[in-house]
C-alpha positions as CSV (number, residue, x, y, z in Angstrom):
1,M,-16.5,-9.8,-56.7
2,R,-18.2,-8.0,-54.4
3,K,-18.6,-10.8,-51.9
4,S,-14.8,-11.3,-52.3
5,R,-14.4,-8.0,-51.2
6,L,-16.5,-7.9,-48.4
7,A,-15.1,-11.3,-46.9
8,A,-11.5,-9.3,-47.3
9,A,-13.0,-6.7,-44.6
10,L,-14.5,-9.4,-42.7
11,L,-11.0,-10.9,-43.0
12,V,-9.3,-7.6,-40.8
13,A,-10.8,-7.9,-37.2
14,P,-9.1,-11.4,-36.0
15,L,-6.2,-10.6,-37.9
16,A,-5.8,-7.9,-36.3
17,M,-6.4,-9.4,-33.2
18,A,-4.4,-12.0,-33.1
19,G,-1.7,-9.5,-33.6
20,T,-2.3,-8.8,-29.7
21,S,-1.8,-13.1,-29.2
22,P,-0.3,-13.6,-25.7
23,L,1.7,-16.1,-27.4
24,R,4.4,-13.7,-28.0
25,A,8.0,-14.0,-26.1
26,Q,9.1,-12.4,-23.5
27,T,12.4,-11.7,-23.0
28,V,12.1,-8.9,-19.9
29,P,12.1,-10.0,-15.9
30,D,9.0,-9.9,-14.4
31,P,6.9,-8.9,-17.7
32,G,4.2,-6.7,-17.3
33,L,5.4,-5.7,-13.9
34,P,6.8,-2.6,-12.7
35,T,10.4,-2.2,-11.7
36,T,11.3,-3.2,-8.1
37,A,12.8,0.1,-7.4
38,Q,9.9,1.6,-8.5
39,V,7.8,-0.6,-6.4
40,K,9.6,0.1,-3.5
41,A,9.4,3.9,-3.6
42,A,6.0,3.5,-4.2
43,L,5.7,1.2,-0.8
44,D,7.8,3.4,1.6
45,A,6.1,6.3,0.1
46,H,2.3,4.3,1.2
47,P,0.6,6.1,4.5
48,S,0.0,2.5,6.0
49,V,3.5,1.6,5.7
50,Q,4.8,4.8,7.4
51,A,2.5,4.3,10.0
52,A,3.9,0.7,10.7
53,Q,7.3,2.3,10.7
54,A,6.1,4.9,13.0
55,R,4.8,2.2,15.3
56,T,8.0,0.2,15.6
57,E,10.2,3.4,16.3
58,A,7.3,3.8,19.2
59,A,8.3,0.1,20.2
60,R,11.7,1.1,20.7
61,A,10.7,3.5,22.5
62,Q,9.0,1.8,24.9
63,A,11.7,-1.2,25.5
64,R,14.3,1.7,26.1
65,A,11.8,2.9,28.9
66,L,11.2,-0.5,30.1
67,S,15.2,-1.2,30.4
68,S,15.5,1.9,32.4
69,G,12.6,1.4,34.2
70,S,9.7,3.3,36.3
71,Q,11.5,4.0,39.3
72,E,12.6,7.6,40.1
73,V,14.0,9.2,42.6
74,T,11.4,11.2,44.2
75,F,12.4,14.5,46.7
76,S,9.8,15.8,49.4
77,G,10.7,18.5,51.7
78,S,9.2,21.1,54.2
79,Y,9.9,24.4,55.7
80,V,8.2,25.6,59.3
81,N,8.3,28.6,61.5
82,R,7.8,28.0,64.7
83,S,6.6,30.4,67.3
84,V,7.0,29.1,71.1
85,A,5.6,31.3,73.8
86,R,8.5,32.5,76.4
87,E,11.2,30.8,73.8
88,G,10.4,32.8,70.6
89,D,10.3,31.7,67.1
90,F,12.2,28.8,65.4
91,D,12.9,27.6,61.9
92,E,12.6,23.9,61.0
93,F,13.0,22.5,58.0
94,D,12.6,18.5,56.6
95,A,14.0,17.0,53.3
96,Q,13.9,13.5,52.1
97,L,14.6,11.6,49.1
98,M,13.4,8.2,48.2
99,R,13.5,5.8,45.2
100,P,11.9,2.3,44.5
101,I,14.4,-0.5,44.0
102,R,13.5,-3.7,41.2
103,L,13.7,-6.4,42.8
104,P,15.8,-9.2,41.5
105,G,14.5,-10.8,38.3
106,K,12.0,-7.9,37.1
107,A,14.7,-5.8,35.3
108,R,15.0,-8.9,32.8
109,L,11.6,-9.3,32.3
110,D,11.1,-6.1,31.5
111,K,13.9,-5.7,29.3
112,E,12.3,-9.5,27.4
113,I,9.1,-7.4,27.2
114,G,10.8,-4.5,25.2
115,R,12.3,-6.9,23.0
116,Y,9.4,-8.8,22.2
117,G,7.7,-5.9,21.6
118,V,10.3,-4.5,18.9
119,T,9.9,-7.5,17.2
120,S,6.6,-8.0,17.4
121,A,6.3,-4.7,15.8
122,Q,9.3,-4.7,13.1
123,N,7.2,-7.9,12.0
124,R,3.8,-5.8,11.8
125,A,6.0,-3.0,9.6
126,E,6.7,-5.4,7.2
127,D,3.1,-7.0,7.0
128,A,2.1,-3.4,6.4
129,R,4.4,-3.4,3.8
130,H,3.3,-6.7,2.5
131,Q,-0.6,-6.0,2.7
132,A,0.2,-2.7,0.6
133,A,2.1,-4.8,-1.9
134,T,-1.0,-6.6,-2.2
135,L,-3.4,-4.1,-2.9
136,L,-0.5,-2.7,-5.3
137,N,-0.9,-6.3,-7.1
138,Q,-4.7,-6.1,-7.6
139,S,-4.9,-2.8,-8.7
140,W,-2.0,-3.0,-11.2
141,W,-3.5,-5.9,-12.6
142,D,-6.8,-4.1,-13.0
143,W,-5.6,-1.5,-14.8
144,L,-3.4,-4.0,-17.7
145,G,-6.6,-6.0,-17.9
146,A,-9.1,-3.2,-18.3
147,A,-6.7,-1.8,-20.9
148,E,-6.3,-4.9,-22.8
149,E,-9.9,-5.6,-23.5
150,A,-10.0,-1.7,-24.5
151,R,-7.5,-2.4,-26.8
152,I,-9.1,-5.7,-28.3
153,D,-12.4,-3.6,-28.3
154,R,-11.3,-0.4,-29.9
155,Q,-9.9,-2.8,-32.8
156,A,-13.2,-4.4,-33.0
157,V,-15.0,-1.4,-33.7
158,A,-12.3,-0.1,-36.2
159,N,-12.9,-4.0,-37.8
160,Y,-16.9,-3.7,-37.6
161,E,-16.6,-0.3,-39.1
162,A,-15.1,-1.6,-42.3
163,M,-17.5,-4.1,-42.5
164,A,-20.4,-1.8,-42.3
165,K,-18.7,0.4,-44.8
166,A,-18.6,-2.8,-47.1
167,V,-22.1,-3.6,-46.7
168,G,-23.5,-0.3,-47.3
169,R,-21.3,-0.2,-50.4
170,R,-23.3,-3.2,-51.6
171,V,-26.4,-2.0,-50.9
172,E,-25.7,0.9,-52.8
173,L,-24.8,-0.9,-56.0
174,R,-28.2,-3.3,-55.1
175,D,-26.3,-6.7,-54.3
176,A,-27.2,-6.7,-50.8
177,A,-30.4,-6.2,-49.1
178,Q,-30.8,-3.2,-46.4
179,L,-31.6,-6.1,-43.8
180,E,-27.8,-6.9,-44.1
181,A,-26.8,-3.2,-43.8
182,D,-28.4,-2.7,-40.6
183,Q,-27.3,-6.3,-39.2
184,A,-23.8,-4.5,-39.8
185,E,-24.6,-1.3,-38.1
186,A,-26.1,-3.1,-35.0
187,S,-23.0,-5.0,-34.6
188,L,-21.3,-1.8,-34.9
189,A,-23.3,-0.4,-32.1
190,L,-22.7,-3.1,-30.3
191,A,-19.0,-3.0,-30.6
192,R,-19.0,0.3,-29.9
193,L,-20.6,0.2,-26.2
194,C,-18.2,-2.4,-25.4
195,A,-15.6,-0.4,-26.2
196,Q,-17.0,2.8,-24.4
197,Q,-17.4,0.7,-21.2
198,S,-13.6,-1.5,-21.4
199,E,-12.3,2.4,-21.7
200,G,-14.1,3.3,-18.9
201,R,-13.1,0.8,-16.6
202,E,-9.7,1.6,-17.7
203,A,-9.6,5.1,-16.5
204,L,-11.3,3.9,-13.4
205,A,-8.7,1.1,-12.4
206,R,-5.6,3.8,-13.4
207,A,-7.4,6.7,-11.5
208,R,-7.6,3.9,-8.6
209,L,-4.2,2.9,-8.8
210,K,-3.3,6.5,-9.1
211,A,-4.8,7.4,-6.2
212,Q,-3.4,4.5,-3.9
213,F,0.4,5.1,-5.2
214,P,0.8,8.2,-6.6
215,D,4.6,7.8,-6.5
216,L,4.3,5.0,-9.0
217,P,5.1,6.3,-12.3
218,L,2.5,5.0,-14.9
219,T,2.7,5.3,-18.9
220,D,0.3,6.6,-20.6
221,S,-1.0,3.4,-22.0
222,A,-0.6,0.1,-20.1
223,P,1.6,-2.4,-21.0
224,P,0.7,-5.5,-22.6
225,V,-0.6,-8.8,-19.9
226,P,1.9,-11.2,-21.0
227,R,1.5,-14.9,-21.2
228,P,1.4,-16.5,-17.6
229,A,4.0,-19.0,-16.8
230,L,4.1,-21.1,-13.9
231,P,7.1,-20.9,-11.6
232,A,10.1,-22.8,-12.4
233,E,10.5,-23.6,-9.1
234,G,7.2,-24.9,-8.6
235,I,4.3,-23.7,-7.0
236,A,4.6,-26.0,-3.8
237,A,8.0,-24.8,-2.9
238,L,6.4,-21.3,-3.2
239,G,3.5,-22.1,-1.1
240,E,5.7,-23.3,2.1
241,K,7.8,-20.2,1.4
242,V,4.4,-18.6,2.2
243,I,4.7,-19.8,5.6
244,L,8.7,-19.9,6.0
245,H,8.8,-15.9,5.6
246,S,5.1,-14.8,6.9
247,H,5.8,-11.7,8.8
248,E,2.2,-12.4,10.4
249,I,3.1,-15.2,12.1
250,A,6.5,-13.6,13.5
251,A,4.4,-10.9,14.6
252,A,1.6,-13.1,16.5
253,E,4.4,-15.3,18.0
254,A,6.5,-12.6,18.9
255,A,3.2,-11.2,21.0
256,A,2.5,-14.1,22.4
257,G,6.0,-14.3,24.0
258,G,5.7,-10.9,24.7
259,A,2.2,-11.7,26.6
260,D,3.9,-14.5,28.5
261,A,6.6,-12.2,30.0
262,S,4.6,-9.9,30.6
263,A,2.6,-12.6,32.6
264,E,5.6,-13.6,34.5
265,R,6.3,-9.5,35.6
266,V,3.1,-9.0,37.1
267,R,3.2,-12.8,38.8
268,A,6.5,-11.3,39.9
269,D,4.7,-7.9,41.0
270,R,2.7,-10.1,43.5
271,L,6.1,-9.4,45.8
272,A,6.1,-5.1,45.4
273,D,9.0,-3.4,45.0
274,P,10.1,-1.5,48.0
275,S,11.5,2.2,48.5
276,V,14.2,3.8,50.4
277,G,15.5,6.8,51.0
278,V,17.4,9.2,53.5
279,R,15.8,12.1,55.6
280,L,17.3,15.2,56.7
281,F,15.6,17.6,59.3
282,S,16.5,20.6,61.5
283,E,14.1,21.9,64.3
284,R,14.3,24.5,67.0
285,G,16.1,26.6,64.8
286,G,19.1,24.2,64.5
287,D,19.1,23.0,68.4
288,E,17.8,19.4,67.0
289,R,19.3,18.1,64.0
290,G,19.2,14.3,62.4
291,A,19.6,12.1,59.6
292,G,17.7,8.8,59.0
293,L,16.9,5.8,56.6
294,L,13.5,5.3,55.5
295,F,11.9,2.2,53.8
296,S,8.3,1.5,52.7
297,M,7.1,-1.5,50.8
298,P,3.2,-2.0,49.9
299,L,1.7,-5.3,51.2
300,G,0.0,-7.0,48.2
301,G,-3.2,-8.1,48.4
302,G,-6.1,-10.0,46.3
303,H,-5.9,-6.7,43.5
304,R,-2.4,-8.5,42.7
305,S,-3.4,-11.6,42.6
306,A,-6.0,-10.6,40.5
307,L,-4.0,-9.3,38.2
308,A,-1.7,-11.9,37.6
309,D,-4.8,-14.1,37.1
310,Q,-5.7,-11.5,34.1
311,A,-2.3,-11.4,32.4
312,E,-2.1,-15.3,32.6
313,A,-5.5,-15.2,31.0
314,E,-4.1,-12.5,28.3
315,A,-1.1,-14.8,27.4
316,G,-3.3,-17.8,26.9
317,A,-5.5,-16.0,24.6
318,A,-2.3,-14.4,22.7
319,R,-0.8,-18.2,22.3
320,A,-4.2,-19.0,20.9
321,E,-3.8,-16.3,18.4
322,A,-0.7,-17.1,17.2
323,M,-1.7,-20.9,16.5
324,A,-5.0,-19.0,14.6
325,T,-2.4,-16.7,12.7
326,R,-0.6,-19.8,11.7
327,F,-3.7,-22.0,10.1
328,A,-4.8,-18.5,8.6
329,V,-1.5,-18.1,6.8
330,R,-1.6,-21.7,6.0
331,E,-5.2,-21.5,4.6
332,M,-4.0,-18.2,2.5
333,A,-0.6,-20.4,1.3
334,E,-3.2,-23.1,-0.1
335,A,-5.5,-20.9,-1.4
336,D,-2.6,-19.2,-3.3
337,M,-1.9,-22.3,-4.5
338,S,-4.8,-23.8,-5.6
339,E,-5.8,-20.5,-7.4
340,A,-2.6,-19.9,-9.3
341,R,-3.0,-23.9,-10.5
342,Y,-6.5,-23.1,-11.8
343,R,-6.4,-19.9,-13.2
344,H,-3.4,-21.3,-15.3
345,A,-5.6,-24.1,-16.5
346,A,-8.3,-22.0,-17.1
347,W,-6.5,-19.5,-19.3
348,A,-4.9,-22.6,-21.1
349,S,-8.2,-23.5,-21.8
350,A,-9.5,-20.0,-22.5
351,R,-6.5,-19.9,-25.5
352,A,-7.2,-23.3,-27.1
353,G,-10.9,-22.1,-27.0
354,L,-10.0,-19.3,-28.9
355,D,-7.7,-21.1,-31.4
356,A,-11.2,-23.3,-32.2
357,Q,-13.5,-20.1,-32.7
358,M,-10.7,-18.5,-34.9
359,A,-10.5,-21.8,-37.0
360,A,-14.1,-22.3,-37.0
361,L,-14.6,-18.2,-38.5
362,A,-12.3,-19.3,-40.9
363,K,-14.2,-21.9,-42.5
364,L,-17.4,-19.4,-42.2
365,R,-15.0,-16.7,-44.1
366,L,-14.9,-19.7,-47.0
367,G,-18.6,-20.5,-46.9
368,Y,-19.2,-16.4,-47.0
369,K,-17.0,-16.1,-50.2
370,A,-18.9,-19.1,-51.7
371,G,-22.3,-17.6,-51.4
372,E,-23.4,-20.8,-49.0
373,I,-23.2,-18.7,-45.3
374,D,-25.5,-15.9,-44.8
375,L,-23.9,-12.1,-43.5
376,S,-26.0,-13.0,-40.3
377,D,-23.5,-16.0,-39.6
378,A,-20.9,-14.4,-40.4
379,L,-21.5,-11.5,-38.2
380,L,-22.2,-14.4,-35.2
381,G,-18.8,-15.9,-35.9
382,E,-17.3,-12.6,-35.7
383,R,-19.0,-12.0,-32.4
384,Q,-17.9,-15.0,-31.1
385,V,-14.1,-14.6,-31.8
386,H,-14.4,-11.5,-30.2
387,E,-16.2,-12.6,-27.2
388,A,-13.3,-15.5,-27.2
389,F,-10.5,-12.8,-27.3
390,R,-11.9,-11.1,-24.3
391,M,-12.5,-14.1,-22.3
392,E,-8.7,-15.4,-23.2
393,V,-7.7,-11.8,-21.9
394,Q,-9.8,-11.5,-18.7
395,A,-8.2,-15.1,-18.0
396,R,-4.7,-14.3,-18.7
397,T,-5.1,-11.4,-16.2
398,E,-6.3,-13.2,-13.4
399,A,-3.8,-16.0,-14.0
400,M,-1.0,-13.0,-13.7
401,R,-2.8,-11.5,-11.0
402,A,-2.7,-15.4,-9.1
403,L,0.7,-15.9,-10.2
404,T,2.1,-12.5,-9.4
405,R,0.0,-12.9,-5.7
406,L,1.6,-16.2,-5.0
407,R,5.0,-15.1,-5.4
408,L,4.5,-11.6,-3.8
409,D,2.8,-13.8,-0.6
410,S,6.3,-15.9,-1.1
411,H,8.4,-13.1,-0.9
412,A,9.7,-13.7,-3.9
413,I,9.1,-10.5,-5.2
414,W,8.8,-6.8,-4.0
415,I,9.3,-7.2,-0.2
416,G,11.3,-9.2,2.0
417,D,15.2,-10.0,2.3
418,P,16.7,-11.9,-0.9
419,D,19.3,-13.7,0.9
420,D,16.4,-15.6,2.6
421,L,14.7,-16.8,-0.1
């Protein structure tokens, strides 16, 4: 009779944990994630995104400056009071206006350089938003995963407390040895340690998330980690979109295009821009007056030729860097797809292992109830089920992190233009 009551106490732990099963249905879109509006506001407020947007405005201003050109009118003049023996004093002045003239084709190249600069800055701003969203995704699942483990560990503490109380009652009634009470207390102490550690990790993860994204509203308790599901469009399709919608590639290619245009512009500058102007003068108190046209032109030499060679080499480097960026994004897409697949498979294995552990525990309980299993064996089964729940939630969290990362990199959520998806 008393062993039956203890068996009932042992039954509490897995049943309470099973109540948090990841197999329950999810009916809301993007379960476990903050809303798009919340994420958008949090990303807009992130300093890295704001800095990138400011650099985009700087690129637009530079493009306007390049389009207008640096050729400006220069005014120079002089006044002299001349004293000539036996003739008197004379007021004399000189004034001239000069302006460089861009040779044909250079204005077009300047505008082209400006356009490439704006395109590159815009894509780098979008990539900065992407990186901030990636950080949010990482921090978000750190919080949810730690909170899920903490919930499991708190429930385990409650269950082991019930066990320890039941065994203690048996010791009082001289139906069990003190050793069994010590074993139950040791299991309870271990469960409390696990709970303290997981609660600390939850608090740390929440603090980091809040520090990086103070504008993201967080509930007092984290939402549960949902059951991972493979994307309906398929992992391979999302992997291709990682490359197709990569702002990193677009920025690198725009930078390479700008470097090519800059190299062509420097080559054009081997023939320097001339300057033209007018000159007015008055001498001997106005007895001599005149006006004329001015023309000047630098005669380029080895310096301009070396600058052209430098610009050409830098353009080649930019083209190579654009190719390297494409390789890196391709690698990221392949890694995203591989990780999503194996994380989801790992979670399925962890879930199957949990089911097997719970089935084994049910048999252990029946054996303990019948007096065929010792308390130490029953406690071992409880610990194994507790650990199986922890491993399952860890695998579930990592699967959700990987699947969300793949969707994020493919611009299926949070960033990008939905019309382009």
